[in-house]
C-alpha positions in Angstrom: 0.0 0.0 0.0 2.8 2.4 0.8 4.4 1.9 -2.6 1.1 2.5 -4.3 0.6 5.8 -2.4 4.2 6.8 -3.3 3.5 6.2 -7.0 0.1 7.9 -7.0 0.6 11.0 -4.8 4.3 11.0 -4.4 5.3 12.6 -1.1 2.5 15.1 -1.0 0.1 15.3 1.9 -2.5 12.5 2.1 -6.2 12.7 2.6 -7.2 14.1 6.0 -4.1 16.1 6.1 -1.8 13.2 6.9 1.8 13.3 5.7 1.0 10.7 3.0 3.4 7.9 2.3 5.6 8.8 5.3 2.6 8.5 7.6 1.9 5.0 6.2 5.5 4.0 6.6 5.5 5.1 10.3 2.2 3.3 10.9 3.8 0.0 10.0 5.5 0.1 13.4 2.3 0.5 15.3 0.6 -2.5 16.9 -3.1 -2.2 17.6 -4.7 -4.7 19.9 -1.5 -6.4 21.2 -3.7 -8.9 23.1 -5.0 -10.3 19.9 -1.5 -10.8 18.5 -0.6 -12.6 21.8 -3.6 -14.9 21.5 -2.8 -15.6 17.8 0.8 -16.4 18.7 -0.3 -18.7 21.4 -2.7 -20.5 19.2 -0.2 -21.1 16.3 2.7 -22.2 18.5 0.9 -25.4 19.5 
């Protein structure tokens, strides 16, 4: 998705005033609902 945004809008501001592709790149490091990741990890490690 990040590459698509870079190709379409370049490095201009994104919708909603975000910083566009750089915002998406930074969002890759965010983890939402870490509890769900922990449960998934527990289920797949068996």
